[in-house]
PDB file of N, CA, C, O and CB in Angstrom:
ATOM      1  N   UNK A   1     106.650 105.490  77.125  1.00  0.00           N
ATOM      2  CA  UNK A   1     106.072 106.581  77.885  1.00  0.00           C
ATOM      3  C   UNK A   1     107.119 107.683  78.068  1.00  0.00           C
ATOM      4  O   UNK A   1     108.316 107.429  78.206  1.00  0.00           O
ATOM      5  CB  UNK A   1     105.548 106.079  79.255  1.00  0.00           C
ATOM      6  N   UNK A   2     106.626 108.876  78.063  1.00  0.00           N
ATOM      7  CA  UNK A   2     107.472 110.053  78.277  1.00  0.00           C
ATOM      8  C   UNK A   2     106.922 110.831  79.464  1.00  0.00           C
ATOM      9  O   UNK A   2     105.787 110.622  79.893  1.00  0.00           O
ATOM     10  CB  UNK A   2     107.533 110.954  76.996  1.00  0.00           C
ATOM     11  N   UNK A   3     107.736 111.719  79.978  1.00  0.00           N
ATOM     12  CA  UNK A   3     107.305 112.562  81.092  1.00  0.00           C
ATOM     13  C   UNK A   3     107.017 113.958  80.553  1.00  0.00           C
ATOM     14  O   UNK A   3     107.809 114.520  79.797  1.00  0.00           O
ATOM     15  CB  UNK A   3     108.388 112.609  82.226  1.00  0.00           C
ATOM     16  N   UNK A   4     105.880 114.505  80.948  1.00  0.00           N
ATOM     17  CA  UNK A   4     105.509 115.869  80.585  1.00  0.00           C
ATOM     18  C   UNK A   4     105.495 116.723  81.846  1.00  0.00           C
ATOM     19  O   UNK A   4     104.972 116.316  82.883  1.00  0.00           O
ATOM     20  CB  UNK A   4     104.122 115.906  79.870  1.00  0.00           C
ATOM     21  N   UNK A   5     106.070 117.896  81.743  1.00  0.00           N
ATOM     22  CA  UNK A   5     106.096 118.840  82.863  1.00  0.00           C
ATOM     23  C   UNK A   5     105.133 120.000  82.627  1.00  0.00           C
ATOM     24  O   UNK A   5     105.277 121.060  83.236  1.00  0.00           O
ATOM     25  CB  UNK A   5     107.518 119.374  83.079  1.00  0.00           C
ATOM     26  N   UNK A   6     104.149 119.805  81.745  1.00  0.00           N
ATOM     27  CA  UNK A   6     103.181 120.869  81.447  1.00  0.00           C
ATOM     28  C   UNK A   6     102.441 121.323  82.696  1.00  0.00           C
ATOM     29  O   UNK A   6     102.112 122.502  82.832  1.00  0.00           O
ATOM     30  CB  UNK A   6     102.177 120.393  80.400  1.00  0.00           C
ATOM     31  N   UNK A   7     102.179 120.391  83.609  1.00  0.00           N
ATOM     32  CA  UNK A   7     101.491 120.763  84.853  1.00  0.00           C
ATOM     33  C   UNK A   7     102.326 121.769  85.650  1.00  0.00           C
ATOM     34  O   UNK A   7     101.787 122.713  86.226  1.00  0.00           O
ATOM     35  CB  UNK A   7     101.204 119.506  85.712  1.00  0.00           C
ATOM     36  N   UNK A   8     103.621 121.562  85.678  1.00  0.00           N
ATOM     37  CA  UNK A   8     104.513 122.505  86.365  1.00  0.00           C
ATOM     38  C   UNK A   8     104.495 123.858  85.661  1.00  0.00           C
ATOM     39  O   UNK A   8     104.395 124.900  86.309  1.00  0.00           O
ATOM     40  CB  UNK A   8     105.958 121.951  86.423  1.00  0.00           C
ATOM     41  N   UNK A   9     104.591 123.840  84.349  1.00  0.00           N
ATOM     42  CA  UNK A   9     104.627 125.090  83.596  1.00  0.00           C
ATOM     43  C   UNK A   9     103.328 125.871  83.771  1.00  0.00           C
ATOM     44  O   UNK A   9     103.353 127.096  83.892  1.00  0.00           O
ATOM     45  CB  UNK A   9     104.880 124.812  82.110  1.00  0.00           C
ATOM     46  N   UNK A  10     102.192 125.171  83.786  1.00  0.00           N
ATOM     47  CA  UNK A  10     100.907 125.836  84.036  1.00  0.00           C
ATOM     48  C   UNK A  10     100.869 126.421  85.443  1.00  0.00           C
ATOM     49  O   UNK A  10     100.385 127.533  85.655  1.00  0.00           O
ATOM     50  CB  UNK A  10      99.736 124.850  83.840  1.00  0.00           C
ATOM     51  N   UNK A  11     101.382 125.662  86.392  1.00  0.00           N
ATOM     52  CA  UNK A  11     101.400 126.148  87.780  1.00  0.00           C
ATOM     53  C   UNK A  11     102.262 127.403  87.905  1.00  0.00           C
ATOM     54  O   UNK A  11     101.908 128.342  88.618  1.00  0.00           O
ATOM     55  CB  UNK A  11     101.923 125.051  88.732  1.00  0.00           C
ATOM     56  N   UNK A  12     103.383 127.407  87.212  1.00  0.00           N
ATOM     57  CA  UNK A  12     104.256 128.582  87.246  1.00  0.00           C
ATOM     58  C   UNK A  12     103.525 129.814  86.712  1.00  0.00           C
ATOM     59  O   UNK A  12     103.657 130.905  87.267  1.00  0.00           O
ATOM     60  CB  UNK A  12     105.536 128.326  86.428  1.00  0.00           C
ATOM     61  N   UNK A  13     102.763 129.642  85.647  1.00  0.00           N
ATOM     62  CA  UNK A  13     101.992 130.763  85.090  1.00  0.00           C
ATOM     63  C   UNK A  13     100.923 131.208  86.074  1.00  0.00           C
ATOM     64  O   UNK A  13     100.781 132.400  86.346  1.00  0.00           O
ATOM     65  CB  UNK A  13     101.346 130.369  83.743  1.00  0.00           C
ATOM     66  N   UNK A  14     100.166 130.245  86.610  1.00  0.00           N
ATOM     67  CA  UNK A  14      99.077 130.561  87.538  1.00  0.00           C
ATOM     68  C   UNK A  14      99.571 131.283  88.788  1.00  0.00           C
ATOM     69  O   UNK A  14      98.906 132.187  89.293  1.00  0.00           O
ATOM     70  CB  UNK A  14      98.351 129.289  87.939  1.00  0.00           C
ATOM     71  N   UNK A  15     100.739 130.882  89.285  1.00  0.00           N
ATOM     72  CA  UNK A  15     101.263 131.455  90.525  1.00  0.00           C
ATOM     73  C   UNK A  15     102.290 132.558  90.277  1.00  0.00           C
ATOM     74  O   UNK A  15     102.940 133.036  91.207  1.00  0.00           O
ATOM     75  CB  UNK A  15     101.885 130.364  91.369  1.00  0.00           C
ATOM     76  N   UNK A  16     102.427 132.953  89.018  1.00  0.00           N
ATOM     77  CA  UNK A  16     103.351 134.021  88.635  1.00  0.00           C
ATOM     78  C   UNK A  16     104.774 133.744  89.128  1.00  0.00           C
ATOM     79  O   UNK A  16     105.410 134.596  89.748  1.00  0.00           O
ATOM     80  CB  UNK A  16     102.861 135.362  89.185  1.00  0.00           C
ATOM     81  N   UNK A  17     105.256 132.532  88.838  1.00  0.00           N
ATOM     82  CA  UNK A  17     106.612 132.123  89.204  1.00  0.00           C
ATOM     83  C   UNK A  17     107.462 132.152  87.936  1.00  0.00           C
ATOM     84  O   UNK A  17     107.183 131.429  86.979  1.00  0.00           O
ATOM     85  CB  UNK A  17     106.627 130.691  89.872  1.00  0.00           C
ATOM     86  N   UNK A  18     108.476 132.971  87.931  1.00  0.00           N
ATOM     87  CA  UNK A  18     109.360 133.058  86.763  1.00  0.00           C
ATOM     88  C   UNK A  18     110.379 131.916  86.794  1.00  0.00           C
ATOM     89  O   UNK A  18     110.543 131.233  87.805  1.00  0.00           O
ATOM     90  CB  UNK A  18     110.088 134.435  86.721  1.00  0.00           C
ATOM     91  N   UNK A  19     111.051 131.732  85.666  1.00  0.00           N
ATOM     92  CA  UNK A  19     112.126 130.739  85.623  1.00  0.00           C
ATOM     93  C   UNK A  19     113.171 131.048  86.687  1.00  0.00           C
ATOM     94  O   UNK A  19     113.644 130.150  87.383  1.00  0.00           O
ATOM     95  CB  UNK A  19     112.781 130.700  84.225  1.00  0.00           C
ATOM     96  N   UNK A  20     113.525 132.316  86.810  1.00  0.00           N
ATOM     97  CA  UNK A  20     114.519 132.732  87.806  1.00  0.00           C
ATOM     98  C   UNK A  20     114.035 132.424  89.222  1.00  0.00           C
ATOM     99  O   UNK A  20     114.811 131.971  90.064  1.00  0.00           O
ATOM    100  CB  UNK A  20     114.823 134.235  87.668  1.00  0.00           C
ATOM    101  N   UNK A  21     112.757 132.671  89.480  1.00  0.00           N
ATOM    102  CA  UNK A  21     112.193 132.371  90.801  1.00  0.00           C
ATOM    103  C   UNK A  21     112.319 130.883  91.104  1.00  0.00           C
ATOM    104  O   UNK A  21     112.760 130.498  92.187  1.00  0.00           O
ATOM    105  CB  UNK A  21     110.712 132.808  90.876  1.00  0.00           C
ATOM    106  N   UNK A  22     111.927 130.047  90.141  1.00  0.00           N
ATOM    107  CA  UNK A  22     111.984 128.598  90.351  1.00  0.00           C
ATOM    108  C   UNK A  22     113.421 128.144  90.552  1.00  0.00           C
ATOM    109  O   UNK A  22     113.692 127.293  91.399  1.00  0.00           O
ATOM    110  CB  UNK A  22     111.354 127.852  89.164  1.00  0.00           C
ATOM    111  N   UNK A  23     114.335 128.701  89.787  1.00  0.00           N
ATOM    112  CA  UNK A  23     115.744 128.348  89.940  1.00  0.00           C
ATOM    113  C   UNK A  23     116.233 128.681  91.344  1.00  0.00           C
ATOM    114  O   UNK A  23     116.915 127.879  91.981  1.00  0.00           O
ATOM    115  CB  UNK A  23     116.599 129.077  88.893  1.00  0.00           C
ATOM    116  N   UNK A  24     115.884 129.855  91.814  1.00  0.00           N
ATOM    117  CA  UNK A  24     116.317 130.298  93.145  1.00  0.00           C
ATOM    118  C   UNK A  24     115.647 129.464  94.238  1.00  0.00           C
ATOM    119  O   UNK A  24     116.309 129.039  95.184  1.00  0.00           O
ATOM    120  CB  UNK A  24     115.995 131.796  93.349  1.00  0.00           C
ATOM    121  N   UNK A  25     114.346 129.229  94.114  1.00  0.00           N
ATOM    122  CA  UNK A  25     113.584 128.511  95.145  1.00  0.00           C
ATOM    123  C   UNK A  25     114.021 127.055  95.295  1.00  0.00           C
ATOM    124  O   UNK A  25     114.059 126.525  96.406  1.00  0.00           O
ATOM    125  CB  UNK A  25     112.102 128.561  94.819  1.00  0.00           C
ATOM    126  N   UNK A  26     114.348 126.415  94.178  1.00  0.00           N
ATOM    127  CA  UNK A  26     114.614 124.977  94.216  1.00  0.00           C
ATOM    128  C   UNK A  26     116.065 124.613  93.929  1.00  0.00           C
ATOM    129  O   UNK A  26     116.406 123.435  93.820  1.00  0.00           O
ATOM    130  CB  UNK A  26     113.733 124.280  93.234  1.00  0.00           C
ATOM    131  N   UNK A  27     116.922 125.632  93.807  1.00  0.00           N
ATOM    132  CA  UNK A  27     118.351 125.404  93.590  1.00  0.00           C
ATOM    133  C   UNK A  27     118.613 124.551  92.345  1.00  0.00           C
ATOM    134  O   UNK A  27     119.358 123.573  92.396  1.00  0.00           O
ATOM    135  CB  UNK A  27     118.964 124.733  94.814  1.00  0.00           C
ATOM    136  N   UNK A  28     117.990 124.937  91.234  1.00  0.00           N
ATOM    137  CA  UNK A  28     118.234 124.256  89.966  1.00  0.00           C
ATOM    138  C   UNK A  28     118.857 125.247  88.993  1.00  0.00           C
ATOM    139  O   UNK A  28     118.800 126.459  89.198  1.00  0.00           O
ATOM    140  CB  UNK A  28     116.917 123.656  89.384  1.00  0.00           C
ATOM    141  N   UNK A  29     119.449 124.717  87.939  1.00  0.00           N
ATOM    142  CA  UNK A  29     120.139 125.552  86.957  1.00  0.00           C
ATOM    143  C   UNK A  29     119.221 125.895  85.783  1.00  0.00           C
ATOM    144  O   UNK A  29     118.133 125.340  85.636  1.00  0.00           O
ATOM    145  CB  UNK A  29     121.402 124.845  86.449  1.00  0.00           C
ATOM    146  N   UNK A  30     119.689 126.814  84.964  1.00  0.00           N
ATOM    147  CA  UNK A  30     118.960 127.176  83.745  1.00  0.00           C
ATOM    148  C   UNK A  30     118.856 125.971  82.816  1.00  0.00           C
ATOM    149  O   UNK A  30     117.880 125.837  82.079  1.00  0.00           O
ATOM    150  CB  UNK A  30     119.654 128.353  83.020  1.00  0.00           C
ATOM    151  N   UNK A  31     119.850 125.100  82.849  1.00  0.00           N
ATOM    152  CA  UNK A  31     119.827 123.885  82.040  1.00  0.00           C
ATOM    153  C   UNK A  31     118.635 123.006  82.422  1.00  0.00           C
ATOM    154  O   UNK A  31     117.998 122.420  81.546  1.00  0.00           O
ATOM    155  CB  UNK A  31     121.143 123.104  82.206  1.00  0.00           C
ATOM    156  N   UNK A  32     118.331 122.908  83.699  1.00  0.00           N
ATOM    157  CA  UNK A  32     117.186 122.113  84.155  1.00  0.00           C
ATOM    158  C   UNK A  32     115.886 122.752  83.686  1.00  0.00           C
ATOM    159  O   UNK A  32     114.956 122.041  83.305  1.00  0.00           O
ATOM    160  CB  UNK A  32     117.192 121.974  85.698  1.00  0.00           C
ATOM    161  N   UNK A  33     115.804 124.066  83.707  1.00  0.00           N
ATOM    162  CA  UNK A  33     114.613 124.764  83.207  1.00  0.00           C
ATOM    163  C   UNK A  33     114.395 124.416  81.736  1.00  0.00           C
ATOM    164  O   UNK A  33     113.270 124.140  81.319  1.00  0.00           O
ATOM    165  CB  UNK A  33     114.754 126.306  83.387  1.00  0.00           C
ATOM    166  N   UNK A  34     115.468 124.429  80.956  1.00  0.00           N
ATOM    167  CA  UNK A  34     115.376 124.073  79.538  1.00  0.00           C
ATOM    168  C   UNK A  34     114.883 122.643  79.381  1.00  0.00           C
ATOM    169  O   UNK A  34     114.035 122.368  78.532  1.00  0.00           O
ATOM    170  CB  UNK A  34     116.739 124.246  78.843  1.00  0.00           C
ATOM    171  N   UNK A  35     115.403 121.739  80.185  1.00  0.00           N
ATOM    172  CA  UNK A  35     114.968 120.344  80.116  1.00  0.00           C
ATOM    173  C   UNK A  35     113.494 120.209  80.475  1.00  0.00           C
ATOM    174  O   UNK A  35     112.775 119.428  79.851  1.00  0.00           O
ATOM    175  CB  UNK A  35     115.814 119.475  81.047  1.00  0.00           C
ATOM    176  N   UNK A  36     113.041 120.954  81.466  1.00  0.00           N
ATOM    177  CA  UNK A  36     111.624 120.925  81.839  1.00  0.00           C
ATOM    178  C   UNK A  36     110.754 121.400  80.680  1.00  0.00           C
ATOM    179  O   UNK A  36     109.726 120.791  80.382  1.00  0.00           O
ATOM    180  CB  UNK A  36     111.373 121.797  83.083  1.00  0.00           C
ATOM    181  N   UNK A  37     111.156 122.463  80.042  1.00  0.00           N
ATOM    182  CA  UNK A  37     110.371 123.056  78.952  1.00  0.00           C
ATOM    183  C   UNK A  37     110.350 122.182  77.707  1.00  0.00           C
ATOM    184  O   UNK A  37     109.414 122.257  76.912  1.00  0.00           O
ATOM    185  CB  UNK A  37     110.923 124.422  78.598  1.00  0.00           C
ATOM    186  N   UNK A  38     111.379 121.351  77.531  1.00  0.00           N
ATOM    187  CA  UNK A  38     111.454 120.506  76.340  1.00  0.00           C
ATOM    188  C   UNK A  38     111.130 119.044  76.631  1.00  0.00           C
ATOM    189  O   UNK A  38     111.252 118.194  75.748  1.00  0.00           O
ATOM    190  CB  UNK A  38     112.830 120.604  75.731  1.00  0.00           C
ATOM    191  N   UNK A  39     110.718 118.746  77.860  1.00  0.00           N
ATOM    192  CA  UNK A  39     110.294 117.392  78.206  1.00  0.00           C
ATOM    193  C   UNK A  39     111.416 116.381  78.309  1.00  0.00           C
ATOM    194  O   UNK A  39     111.190 115.185  78.123  1.00  0.00           O
ATOM    195  CB  UNK A  39     109.325 116.918  77.212  1.00  0.00           C
ATOM    196  N   UNK A  40     112.611 116.836  78.600  1.00  0.00           N
ATOM    197  CA  UNK A  40     113.740 115.928  78.753  1.00  0.00           C
ATOM    198  C   UNK A  40     113.824 115.407  80.185  1.00  0.00           C
ATOM    199  O   UNK A  40     113.187 115.935  81.096  1.00  0.00           O
ATOM    200  CB  UNK A  40     115.047 116.630  78.364  1.00  0.00           C
ATOM    201  N   UNK A  41     114.622 114.361  80.359  1.00  0.00           N
ATOM    202  CA  UNK A  41     114.809 113.745  81.672  1.00  0.00           C
ATOM    203  C   UNK A  41     115.463 114.720  82.651  1.00  0.00           C
ATOM    204  O   UNK A  41     116.419 115.415  82.307  1.00  0.00           O
ATOM    205  CB  UNK A  41     115.659 112.475  81.548  1.00  0.00           C
ATOM    206  N   UNK A  42     114.934 114.760  83.875  1.00  0.00           N
ATOM    207  CA  UNK A  42     115.632 115.393  84.995  1.00  0.00           C
ATOM    208  C   UNK A  42     115.611 114.390  86.146  1.00  0.00           C
ATOM    209  O   UNK A  42     114.710 113.556  86.233  1.00  0.00           O
ATOM    210  CB  UNK A  42     114.960 116.775  85.408  1.00  0.00           C
ATOM    211  N   UNK A  43     116.581 114.474  87.003  1.00  0.00           N
ATOM    212  CA  UNK A  43     116.708 113.501  88.087  1.00  0.00           C
ATOM    213  C   UNK A  43     115.589 113.655  89.115  1.00  0.00           C
ATOM    214  O   UNK A  43     114.980 114.716  89.247  1.00  0.00           O
ATOM    215  CB  UNK A  43     118.064 113.648  88.770  1.00  0.00           C
ATOM    216  N   UNK A  44     115.342 112.579  89.829  1.00  0.00           N
ATOM    217  CA  UNK A  44     114.344 112.631  90.900  1.00  0.00           C
ATOM    218  C   UNK A  44     114.771 113.601  91.992  1.00  0.00           C
ATOM    219  O   UNK A  44     113.926 114.183  92.672  1.00  0.00           O
ATOM    220  CB  UNK A  44     114.119 111.236  91.494  1.00  0.00           C
ATOM    221  N   UNK A  45     116.057 113.775  92.159  1.00  0.00           N
ATOM    222  CA  UNK A  45     116.565 114.749  93.135  1.00  0.00           C
ATOM    223  C   UNK A  45     116.093 116.160  92.772  1.00  0.00           C
ATOM    224  O   UNK A  45     115.706 116.934  93.648  1.00  0.00           O
ATOM    225  CB  UNK A  45     118.117 114.700  93.201  1.00  0.00           C
ATOM    226  N   UNK A  46     116.127 116.485  91.487  1.00  0.00           N
ATOM    227  CA  UNK A  46     115.667 117.806  91.034  1.00  0.00           C
ATOM    228  C   UNK A  46     114.155 117.925  91.172  1.00  0.00           C
ATOM    229  O   UNK A  46     113.650 118.973  91.574  1.00  0.00           O
ATOM    230  CB  UNK A  46     116.086 118.055  89.569  1.00  0.00           C
ATOM    231  N   UNK A  47     113.428 116.854  90.842  1.00  0.00           N
ATOM    232  CA  UNK A  47     111.968 116.848  91.012  1.00  0.00           C
ATOM    233  C   UNK A  47     111.631 117.074  92.480  1.00  0.00           C
ATOM    234  O   UNK A  47     110.734 117.851  92.807  1.00  0.00           O
ATOM    235  CB  UNK A  47     111.348 115.507  90.507  1.00  0.00           C
ATOM    236  N   UNK A  48     112.353 116.392  93.359  1.00  0.00           N
ATOM    237  CA  UNK A  48     112.126 116.554  94.796  1.00  0.00           C
ATOM    238  C   UNK A  48     112.384 117.999  95.238  1.00  0.00           C
ATOM    239  O   UNK A  48     111.624 118.553  96.032  1.00  0.00           O
ATOM    240  CB  UNK A  48     113.024 115.590  95.588  1.00  0.00           C
ATOM    241  N   UNK A  49     113.449 118.598  94.726  1.00  0.00           N
ATOM    242  CA  UNK A  49     113.760 119.984  95.073  1.00  0.00           C
ATOM    243  C   UNK A  49     112.667 120.947  94.635  1.00  0.00           C
ATOM    244  O   UNK A  49     112.317 121.874  95.365  1.00  0.00           O
ATOM    245  CB  UNK A  49     115.076 120.392  94.448  1.00  0.00           C
ATOM    246  N   UNK A  50     112.134 120.725  93.449  1.00  0.00           N
ATOM    247  CA  UNK A  50     111.047 121.565  92.945  1.00  0.00           C
ATOM    248  C   UNK A  50     109.802 121.370  93.797  1.00  0.00           C
ATOM    249  O   UNK A  50     109.141 122.338  94.172  1.00  0.00           O
ATOM    250  CB  UNK A  50     110.743 121.244  91.465  1.00  0.00           C
ATOM    251  N   UNK A  51     109.484 120.117  94.101  1.00  0.00           N
ATOM    252  CA  UNK A  51     108.300 119.826  94.922  1.00  0.00           C
ATOM    253  C   UNK A  51     108.428 120.428  96.323  1.00  0.00           C
ATOM    254  O   UNK A  51     107.457 120.955  96.865  1.00  0.00           O
ATOM    255  CB  UNK A  51     108.084 118.310  95.025  1.00  0.00           C
ATOM    256  N   UNK A  52     109.599 120.349  96.892  1.00  0.00           N
ATOM    257  CA  UNK A  52     109.823 120.936  98.215  1.00  0.00           C
ATOM    258  C   UNK A  52     109.613 122.446  98.162  1.00  0.00           C
ATOM    259  O   UNK A  52     108.971 123.019  99.041  1.00  0.00           O
ATOM    260  CB  UNK A  52     111.245 120.607  98.727  1.00  0.00           C
ATOM    261  N   UNK A  53     110.152 123.082  97.136  1.00  0.00           N
ATOM    262  CA  UNK A  53     110.027 124.538  97.002  1.00  0.00           C
ATOM    263  C   UNK A  53     108.581 124.966  96.788  1.00  0.00           C
ATOM    264  O   UNK A  53     108.161 126.011  97.286  1.00  0.00           O
ATOM    265  CB  UNK A  53     110.886 125.035  95.844  1.00  0.00           C
ATOM    266  N   UNK A  54     107.817 124.162  96.050  1.00  0.00           N
ATOM    267  CA  UNK A  54     106.430 124.520  95.728  1.00  0.00           C
ATOM    268  C   UNK A  54     105.410 123.892  96.682  1.00  0.00           C
ATOM    269  O   UNK A  54     104.206 124.102  96.537  1.00  0.00           O
ATOM    270  CB  UNK A  54     106.112 124.100  94.310  1.00  0.00           C
ATOM    271  N   UNK A  55     105.897 123.125  97.650  1.00  0.00           N
ATOM    272  CA  UNK A  55     105.023 122.457  98.623  1.00  0.00           C
ATOM    273  C   UNK A  55     103.973 121.602  97.907  1.00  0.00           C
ATOM    274  O   UNK A  55     102.769 121.760  98.107  1.00  0.00           O
ATOM    275  CB  UNK A  55     104.330 123.499  99.535  1.00  0.00           C
ATOM    276  N   UNK A  56     104.472 120.694  97.067  1.00  0.00           N
ATOM    277  CA  UNK A  56     103.571 119.840  96.300  1.00  0.00           C
ATOM    278  C   UNK A  56     104.181 118.452  96.155  1.00  0.00           C
ATOM    279  O   UNK A  56     105.243 118.174  96.713  1.00  0.00           O
ATOM    280  CB  UNK A  56     103.277 120.454  94.910  1.00  0.00           C
ATOM    281  N   UNK A  57     103.520 117.595  95.417  1.00  0.00           N
ATOM    282  CA  UNK A  57     104.019 116.251  95.139  1.00  0.00           C
ATOM    283  C   UNK A  57     104.365 116.154  93.656  1.00  0.00           C
ATOM    284  O   UNK A  57     103.937 117.001  92.872  1.00  0.00           O
ATOM    285  CB  UNK A  57     102.971 115.165  95.542  1.00  0.00           C
ATOM    286  N   UNK A  58     105.135 115.133  93.255  1.00  0.00           N
ATOM    287  CA  UNK A  58     105.447 114.972  91.831  1.00  0.00           C
ATOM    288  C   UNK A  58     104.190 114.901  90.955  1.00  0.00           C
ATOM    289  O   UNK A  58     104.190 115.381  89.822  1.00  0.00           O
ATOM    290  CB  UNK A  58     106.280 113.717  91.627  1.00  0.00           C
ATOM    291  N   UNK A  59     103.137 114.307  91.480  1.00  0.00           N
ATOM    292  CA  UNK A  59     101.885 114.210  90.725  1.00  0.00           C
ATOM    293  C   UNK A  59     101.323 115.589  90.368  1.00  0.00           C
ATOM    294  O   UNK A  59     100.582 115.723  89.394  1.00  0.00           O
ATOM    295  CB  UNK A  59     100.850 113.423  91.528  1.00  0.00           C
ATOM    296  N   UNK A  60     101.670 116.601  91.144  1.00  0.00           N
ATOM    297  CA  UNK A  60     101.186 117.961  90.890  1.00  0.00           C
ATOM    298  C   UNK A  60     101.951 118.672  89.774  1.00  0.00           C
ATOM    299  O   UNK A  60     101.470 119.666  89.229  1.00  0.00           O
ATOM    300  CB  UNK A  60     101.278 118.777  92.156  1.00  0.00           C
ATOM    301  N   UNK A  61     103.134 118.170  89.432  1.00  0.00           N
ATOM    302  CA  UNK A  61     103.960 118.894  88.457  1.00  0.00           C
ATOM    303  C   UNK A  61     104.345 118.085  87.223  1.00  0.00           C
ATOM    304  O   UNK A  61     104.863 118.650  86.259  1.00  0.00           O
ATOM    305  CB  UNK A  61     105.201 119.367  89.121  1.00  0.00           C
ATOM    306  N   UNK A  62     104.106 116.785  87.230  1.00  0.00           N
ATOM    307  CA  UNK A  62     104.463 115.994  86.056  1.00  0.00           C
ATOM    308  C   UNK A  62     103.425 114.916  85.813  1.00  0.00           C
ATOM    309  O   UNK A  62     102.632 114.573  86.690  1.00  0.00           O
ATOM    310  CB  UNK A  62     105.852 115.366  86.224  1.00  0.00           C
ATOM    311  N   UNK A  63     103.454 114.386  84.584  1.00  0.00           N
ATOM    312  CA  UNK A  63     102.583 113.272  84.245  1.00  0.00           C
ATOM    313  C   UNK A  63     103.245 112.447  83.157  1.00  0.00           C
ATOM    314  O   UNK A  63     104.054 112.953  82.378  1.00  0.00           O
ATOM    315  CB  UNK A  63     101.186 113.768  83.793  1.00  0.00           C
ATOM    316  N   UNK A  64     102.893 111.181  83.115  1.00  0.00           N
ATOM    317  CA  UNK A  64     103.387 110.303  82.072  1.00  0.00           C
ATOM    318  C   UNK A  64     102.425 110.356  80.900  1.00  0.00           C
ATOM    319  O   UNK A  64     101.209 110.279  81.077  1.00  0.00           O
ATOM    320  CB  UNK A  64     103.556 108.854  82.590  1.00  0.00           C
ATOM    321  N   UNK A  65     102.977 110.489  79.700  1.00  0.00           N
ATOM    322  CA  UNK A  65     102.171 110.565  78.485  1.00  0.00           C
ATOM    323  C   UNK A  65     102.760 109.631  77.435  1.00  0.00           C
ATOM    324  O   UNK A  65     103.939 109.281  77.483  1.00  0.00           O
ATOM    325  CB  UNK A  65     102.102 112.024  77.949  1.00  0.00           C
ATOM    326  N   UNK A  66     101.923 109.240  76.497  1.00  0.00           N
ATOM    327  CA  UNK A  66     102.409 108.435  75.380  1.00  0.00           C
ATOM    328  C   UNK A  66     103.382 109.276  74.560  1.00  0.00           C
ATOM    329  O   UNK A  66     103.243 110.497  74.492  1.00  0.00           O
ATOM    330  CB  UNK A  66     101.227 107.924  74.493  1.00  0.00           C
ATOM    331  N   UNK A  67     104.350 108.638  73.948  1.00  0.00           N
ATOM    332  CA  UNK A  67     105.373 109.354  73.176  1.00  0.00           C
ATOM    333  C   UNK A  67     104.762 110.298  72.146  1.00  0.00           C
ATOM    334  O   UNK A  67     105.283 111.395  71.941  1.00  0.00           O
ATOM    335  CB  UNK A  67     106.290 108.362  72.478  1.00  0.00           C
ATOM    336  N   UNK A  68     103.679 109.902  71.499  1.00  0.00           N
ATOM    337  CA  UNK A  68     103.088 110.741  70.455  1.00  0.00           C
ATOM    338  C   UNK A  68     102.308 111.929  71.012  1.00  0.00           C
ATOM    339  O   UNK A  68     101.945 112.826  70.252  1.00  0.00           O
ATOM    340  CB  UNK A  68     102.179 109.910  69.589  1.00  0.00           C
ATOM    341  N   UNK A  69     102.040 111.960  72.323  1.00  0.00           N
ATOM    342  CA  UNK A  69     101.341 113.083  72.950  1.00  0.00           C
ATOM    343  C   UNK A  69     102.301 114.131  73.482  1.00  0.00           C
ATOM    344  O   UNK A  69     101.888 115.230  73.852  1.00  0.00           O
ATOM    345  CB  UNK A  69     100.459 112.586  74.074  1.00  0.00           C
ATOM    346  N   UNK A  70     103.559 113.798  73.519  1.00  0.00           N
ATOM    347  CA  UNK A  70     104.590 114.659  74.088  1.00  0.00           C
ATOM    348  C   UNK A  70     104.656 115.932  73.318  1.00  0.00           C
ATOM    349  O   UNK A  70     105.465 116.804  73.635  1.00  0.00           O
ATOM    350  CB  UNK A  70     105.949 113.976  74.096  1.00  0.00           C
TER     351      UNK A  70
END
């Protein structure tokens, strides 16, 4: 299983949140943004920071998918 952050990326588009906005709101680096966009691992601490900034739960921004669906 892999983690997909497509839900987060869709939410960013819907709410007009730029990469810079998300970085500032959740105190994450550009490297984390790249990892989100490419489906790489990020720590639960970073997920928590994003969820806190967006007032949501992890279920709202990520999902588990089969490796071939990634």
